[in-house]
C-alpha positions as CSV (number, residue, x, y, z in Angstrom):
1,X,9.9,11.2,27.3
2,X,12.0,14.8,29.1
3,X,9.8,16.9,27.1
4,X,13.2,19.1,26.0
5,X,12.6,22.1,24.2
6,X,14.4,22.1,21.0
7,X,15.3,25.5,19.7
8,X,14.2,24.9,15.3
9,X,17.1,26.9,14.3
10,X,19.6,24.0,15.5
11,X,17.2,21.3,13.8
12,X,19.0,18.9,11.5
13,X,17.4,19.0,7.6
14,X,18.7,16.8,6.7
15,X,15.6,13.7,4.7
16,X,14.7,11.6,7.0
17,X,12.3,10.2,5.0
18,X,11.9,8.7,1.3
19,X,9.6,7.8,-0.5
20,X,10.9,6.5,-3.7
21,X,8.3,5.5,-7.1
22,X,5.8,4.1,-4.4
23,X,2.8,2.4,-6.0
24,X,-0.2,0.7,-4.5
25,X,-2.3,-1.0,-6.6
26,X,-6.1,-2.8,-5.9
27,X,-6.8,-4.6,-9.1
28,X,-6.7,-2.4,-12.3
29,X,-7.0,1.2,-9.4
30,X,-3.7,3.0,-8.9
31,X,-4.4,4.3,-5.0
32,X,-1.0,5.5,-4.8
33,X,0.9,5.9,-8.5
34,X,4.2,6.1,-8.4
35,X,5.1,8.9,-5.7
36,X,8.5,10.1,-5.2
37,X,9.1,12.3,-1.9
38,X,11.9,13.7,0.6
39,X,10.5,14.1,4.4
40,X,12.8,16.4,6.0
41,X,14.3,15.4,9.6
42,X,11.9,17.3,11.7
43,X,9.5,19.1,9.6
44,X,5.9,19.0,10.6
45,X,4.6,18.3,6.2
46,X,0.6,17.9,5.4
47,X,-0.6,15.4,2.8
48,X,-3.7,17.5,1.8
49,X,-6.3,15.9,-0.8
50,X,-10.1,15.3,-1.2
51,X,-11.8,11.6,0.5
52,X,-9.9,8.9,-2.3
53,X,-6.6,11.0,-3.7
54,X,-4.1,8.8,-1.9
55,X,-2.9,10.8,0.8
56,X,-3.9,8.1,3.7
57,X,-2.9,5.3,1.4
58,X,0.6,6.9,1.8
59,X,0.5,7.5,5.1
60,X,-0.6,3.7,6.3
61,X,2.3,2.2,4.1
62,X,4.8,4.5,5.7
63,X,3.0,3.2,9.3
64,X,3.9,-0.5,8.0
65,X,-0.2,-0.7,7.7
66,X,-0.5,-1.4,4.1
67,X,1.8,-2.6,2.2
68,X,3.7,-1.8,-0.9
69,X,2.8,-2.9,-4.8
70,X,6.2,-1.5,-5.9
71,X,8.8,1.2,-4.8
72,X,10.7,1.9,-1.9
73,X,10.5,3.7,1.7
74,X,13.5,5.0,3.2
75,X,14.2,5.8,6.9
76,X,17.7,7.2,7.3
77,X,18.3,5.3,4.6
78,X,17.4,1.9,5.8
79,X,14.1,0.7,3.6
80,X,11.2,0.1,6.3
81,X,9.1,-2.7,3.0
82,X,9.9,-5.5,5.2
83,X,10.0,-3.9,9.1
84,X,6.6,-4.6,10.7
85,X,4.7,-1.7,11.8
86,X,5.4,-2.3,15.7
87,X,9.3,-2.2,15.1
88,X,9.5,1.0,12.9
89,X,9.9,3.9,15.8
90,X,6.9,5.6,14.2
91,X,3.9,6.9,16.3
92,X,0.6,6.9,14.7
93,X,-2.6,9.1,15.8
94,X,-6.0,8.2,14.1
95,X,-9.3,10.5,14.0
96,X,-11.4,7.8,16.2
97,X,-8.7,7.8,19.8
98,X,-8.8,4.2,20.2
99,X,-8.1,4.4,23.9
100,X,-9.0,2.0,26.0
101,X,-11.8,2.2,28.1
102,X,-10.8,0.7,31.4
103,X,-7.8,2.0,32.0
104,X,-7.4,5.8,33.3
105,X,-5.7,8.3,31.4
106,X,-2.1,7.2,33.4
107,X,-2.7,4.6,32.4
108,X,-3.3,4.6,28.6
109,X,-0.5,6.8,27.6
110,X,1.6,4.3,29.8
111,X,0.8,1.4,27.7
112,X,2.9,1.7,24.7
113,X,5.9,1.6,27.7
114,X,4.4,-1.8,29.4
115,X,4.4,-3.8,26.4
116,X,8.1,-2.8,25.4
117,X,8.9,-4.0,29.0
118,X,10.1,-0.8,30.2
119,X,10.7,-0.8,34.4
120,X,8.2,0.7,36.2
121,X,10.5,3.9,37.0
122,X,11.0,4.4,33.7
123,X,7.5,4.1,33.3
124,X,5.8,6.8,35.6
125,X,8.6,9.4,34.8
126,X,8.3,9.7,31.5
127,X,4.4,9.3,31.6
128,X,4.5,12.0,34.5
129,X,6.8,14.3,31.6
130,X,3.4,13.6,28.7
131,X,0.7,14.2,31.0
132,X,2.4,17.3,31.5
133,X,3.2,18.6,28.1
134,X,-0.1,17.6,27.1
135,X,-2.0,19.3,29.9
136,X,-3.7,17.0,31.3
137,X,-2.1,16.2,34.9
138,X,-5.1,16.5,36.7
139,X,-7.0,14.5,34.9
140,X,-4.4,11.1,34.8
141,X,-7.0,9.2,37.2
142,X,-9.8,9.7,35.0
143,X,-11.4,7.0,32.5
144,X,-11.8,8.6,28.5
145,X,-15.6,8.6,28.9
146,X,-15.3,11.3,32.1
147,X,-13.2,13.3,28.9
148,X,-13.9,15.0,26.2
149,X,-13.5,14.6,22.5
150,X,-10.3,17.3,22.9
151,X,-8.9,15.9,25.7
152,X,-9.7,12.3,24.5
153,X,-7.6,13.4,21.6
154,X,-4.9,14.8,23.7
155,X,-4.5,11.6,25.1
156,X,-4.4,9.1,22.2
157,X,-1.4,12.1,20.8
158,X,0.7,11.6,24.1
159,X,-0.3,7.9,24.2
160,X,1.6,8.3,20.5
161,X,4.8,10.4,22.4
162,X,5.1,8.5,25.2
163,X,7.8,5.9,23.4
164,X,9.8,9.3,21.7
165,X,8.9,7.7,18.0
166,X,11.4,9.4,15.4
167,X,8.0,10.0,13.3
168,X,4.7,10.9,14.7
169,X,1.9,10.1,12.1
170,X,-1.4,11.6,12.3
171,X,-4.4,10.8,10.0
172,X,-7.5,12.8,10.2
173,X,-7.0,13.6,13.8
174,X,-9.2,16.6,14.9
175,X,-12.1,15.8,12.1
176,X,-14.6,14.9,14.6
177,X,-14.2,18.1,17.0
178,X,-16.2,21.4,16.1
179,X,-14.9,24.6,14.7
180,X,-13.5,26.4,17.6
181,X,-11.7,22.9,19.6
182,X,-10.5,21.7,16.3
183,X,-8.5,25.3,16.0
184,X,-7.4,25.0,19.6
185,X,-6.4,22.0,18.6
186,X,-4.2,22.9,15.9
187,X,-2.6,25.6,17.8
188,X,-1.6,23.3,20.2
189,X,-0.2,21.0,17.8
190,X,2.0,23.6,16.7
191,X,3.3,24.8,19.8
192,X,4.0,20.6,20.8
193,X,5.8,20.7,17.0
194,X,8.0,23.4,17.9
195,X,8.1,22.0,21.5
196,X,9.9,18.6,20.3
197,X,11.1,19.5,17.3
198,X,9.5,15.4,16.0
199,X,9.1,14.9,12.5
200,X,5.2,15.2,11.8
201,X,3.4,13.8,8.7
202,X,-0.3,14.7,8.9
203,X,-3.4,13.9,6.7
204,X,-6.1,16.1,6.2
205,X,-8.6,17.3,3.7
206,X,-9.1,20.8,5.4
207,X,-7.5,23.3,3.4
208,X,-7.7,25.6,5.9
209,X,-6.2,23.1,8.5
210,X,-3.0,22.1,6.4
211,X,-2.4,26.5,6.0
212,X,-2.0,26.5,10.1
213,X,0.0,23.9,11.0
214,X,2.3,22.9,8.2
215,X,5.8,23.9,7.2
216,X,5.2,22.1,3.9
217,X,1.8,20.6,2.3
218,X,1.6,18.1,-0.7
219,X,-1.8,18.0,-2.1
220,X,-2.9,14.9,-3.9
221,X,-5.1,13.8,-6.5
222,X,-5.8,10.7,-8.3
223,X,-3.1,8.6,-6.3
224,X,0.0,11.6,-7.0
225,X,1.6,13.9,-5.5
226,X,0.5,17.0,-7.8
227,X,1.1,20.4,-5.6
228,X,4.6,20.4,-3.2
229,X,5.5,23.8,-1.0
230,X,5.1,25.8,1.5
231,X,1.0,27.2,2.0
232,X,2.3,30.4,1.0
233,X,4.4,29.0,-2.5
234,X,0.9,27.2,-2.9
235,X,-1.3,29.6,-2.7
236,X,0.5,32.7,-4.5
237,X,1.6,30.8,-7.4
238,X,0.1,27.4,-7.5
239,X,1.5,24.9,-10.5
240,X,-1.0,24.1,-11.6
241,X,-5.1,24.5,-12.0
242,X,-6.3,21.8,-10.4
243,X,-4.3,23.2,-6.7
244,X,-5.2,27.0,-7.5
245,X,-8.2,25.4,-8.1
246,X,-7.9,23.3,-4.4
247,X,-6.8,25.3,-2.2
248,X,-8.1,28.8,-1.6
249,X,-10.8,30.7,-4.0
250,X,-10.0,31.4,-7.9
251,X,-11.1,33.5,-10.8
252,X,-10.6,31.7,-13.7
253,X,-10.8,33.3,-17.1
254,X,-9.4,31.9,-20.8
255,X,-8.1,33.6,-23.1
256,X,-6.4,33.3,-26.2
257,X,-2.3,34.2,-26.5
258,X,-1.8,37.1,-28.7
259,X,1.6,38.0,-27.9
260,X,4.5,37.1,-25.4
261,X,2.4,39.5,-22.8
262,X,-0.6,39.9,-24.1
263,X,-4.2,37.6,-23.8
264,X,-7.7,38.0,-25.9
265,X,-10.2,37.7,-23.4
266,X,-14.3,38.0,-24.6
267,X,-12.6,40.2,-27.9
268,X,-10.6,42.6,-24.9
269,X,-7.0,42.4,-24.5
270,X,-5.6,41.7,-21.8
271,X,-1.9,41.6,-20.0
272,X,-0.3,38.7,-19.0
273,X,2.5,37.8,-17.1
274,X,5.5,36.9,-19.5
275,X,5.0,33.3,-20.1
276,X,7.2,31.5,-22.5
277,X,6.6,29.4,-25.1
278,X,3.6,30.8,-26.7
279,X,1.3,30.5,-30.1
280,X,-0.7,32.9,-31.5
281,X,-4.1,31.4,-30.6
282,X,-3.2,28.9,-28.1
283,X,-5.7,28.6,-25.4
284,X,-4.7,29.7,-21.7
285,X,-6.3,29.7,-18.3
286,X,-5.6,33.2,-16.3
287,X,-6.3,32.9,-12.8
288,X,-7.0,36.2,-10.6
289,X,-7.5,35.2,-6.7
290,X,-10.8,37.5,-5.1
291,X,-8.6,39.8,-2.6
292,X,-6.1,40.4,-5.7
293,X,-9.2,42.2,-7.8
294,X,-11.0,44.7,-7.4
295,X,-15.0,46.1,-8.3
296,X,-15.0,49.5,-9.5
297,X,-18.0,52.0,-9.9
298,X,-18.3,53.4,-13.7
299,X,-17.7,56.8,-11.1
300,X,-14.6,55.4,-9.8
301,X,-12.7,53.8,-12.4
302,X,-13.0,56.9,-14.4
303,X,-11.8,59.1,-11.5
304,X,-9.3,56.2,-11.0
305,X,-7.9,55.1,-14.2
306,X,-6.0,52.3,-14.4
307,X,-2.9,52.2,-14.6
308,X,0.1,50.4,-16.4
309,X,0.1,46.9,-15.8
310,X,-3.7,46.6,-14.7
311,X,-6.5,45.6,-16.9
312,X,-10.2,46.2,-17.1
313,X,-13.0,44.4,-17.6
314,X,-16.5,45.4,-17.3
315,X,-18.9,43.6,-15.5
316,X,-22.8,43.5,-13.6
317,X,-22.7,43.0,-9.6
318,X,-25.0,39.5,-9.4
319,X,-24.7,40.0,-5.6
320,X,-22.9,41.1,-2.8
321,X,-22.1,39.5,0.3
322,X,-21.2,41.3,4.4
323,X,-19.2,38.2,6.1
324,X,-18.2,40.6,8.8
325,X,-14.6,41.4,8.7
326,X,-14.6,41.1,4.6
327,X,-16.4,41.5,1.6
328,X,-17.7,39.4,-1.7
329,X,-18.8,40.7,-4.3
330,X,-20.2,38.5,-7.3
331,X,-20.3,40.2,-10.8
332,X,-20.6,38.8,-14.5
333,X,-18.7,39.9,-17.3
334,X,-20.0,40.6,-21.0
335,X,-19.8,37.5,-22.1
336,X,-20.9,35.7,-19.1
337,X,-17.6,35.0,-17.0
338,X,-18.4,34.1,-13.3
339,X,-16.2,36.1,-11.3
340,X,-15.4,37.3,-7.1
341,X,-14.1,40.0,-5.5
342,X,-13.0,40.3,-1.8
343,X,-12.9,43.0,0.0
344,X,-11.7,44.0,3.8
345,X,-15.4,45.5,5.0
346,X,-13.4,48.3,6.3
347,X,-12.4,49.8,3.4
348,X,-16.3,49.1,2.2
349,X,-18.3,48.1,-0.7
350,X,-21.1,50.4,-1.5
351,X,-22.6,48.5,-4.5
352,X,-25.6,46.6,-5.3
353,X,-26.8,43.9,-7.1
354,X,-27.3,45.4,-11.1
355,X,-24.8,47.8,-11.0
356,X,-22.3,47.8,-13.6
357,X,-18.4,47.9,-12.4
358,X,-14.9,47.5,-13.7
359,X,-13.3,44.3,-12.4
360,X,-9.7,45.7,-12.3
361,X,-5.9,43.2,-11.1
362,X,-2.7,43.8,-11.6
363,X,-1.1,41.5,-14.4
364,X,1.8,40.2,-12.5
365,X,-1.2,39.2,-9.5
366,X,-2.5,36.6,-12.2
367,X,-1.2,33.6,-13.1
368,X,-0.7,31.9,-16.1
369,X,-1.4,28.4,-17.4
370,X,-1.1,26.6,-20.9
371,X,-2.1,23.0,-19.9
372,X,-5.0,22.6,-18.3
373,X,-7.7,20.7,-19.1
374,X,-11.8,21.3,-17.1
375,X,-12.0,18.6,-15.4
376,X,-9.1,19.7,-13.8
377,X,-11.4,22.7,-12.5
378,X,-14.2,20.3,-12.0
379,X,-12.2,18.0,-9.9
380,X,-10.6,21.1,-7.8
381,X,-14.3,22.7,-7.1
382,X,-16.2,19.1,-6.1
383,X,-13.6,19.0,-3.9
384,X,-13.8,22.0,-2.0
């Protein structure tokens, strides 16, 4: 491994991997349900979902550890379905590091090259490059038991990269580490990806980790991909209520449509985004992120009336929490709908339990969903 730094701007972003109508059934249970997905050359794509959503099974089929019930896996247009895992030119890193305890760091990293019968001089050169890349030169002769968890995971990553695979698959590789170490290794992974330009497909159930690492995120639920895009796009404009609830915190208000840009909430008309095809009295779901809403005292609301295009509903404060750089205020509306408002601590939130407030948000900041179910919200809420 030459560890050459590649300029992402020069990266060839053509499709490298194509999943086509991919299915995996165990009896009557569909673990993966008709997934189609293109993965671009050089991208960092994360499969995000709760346990049992199908993300790890999809990764296992790509790796060759599971055989699809039907469908196709293509790399550079060539089918991999009947290619054994060790011939797919794909590296794999697991949550359990799976290092050989009796071998040194250097010999663990060299193992994939040894079984490929590379000449000793070439093995040494490539292992030296990987030790430098993952910053473990001084630990080369230690055994895994003499390393921290983070160092062991870096050895596992180096071992997966040393034979220069086209694709690196990572199945919850940081899940066993504490929060600070996990964040440090997330930063290292991002830098490693930028330097090598390798295609990485990463599996996690941690939403923050997916946002920190990925160029794109595929959100899985019940064997299907229910959201696909950048973290920014999925958070700002979730395609459905499940994604809105699963990725970040959300306030959900149930409305009745009363016009193309008007909905009725607890007998109060609200402005909503223009949404095509609405029928009068159609059930709608309005989603507002906590940081997009404001909780104002009655005096504040009178002094500073809501501008055009803003909504305001009366509520009562249930709880105010100080969380360091931010504060959250939990309220309940007159009709019993719970909402949360988030503000920077520096902005102040001089409210206390029992205070009457007005909750305010811009209609443009709230997403409108015409198709949703209570189970969508419950499933996503239970996955947090």
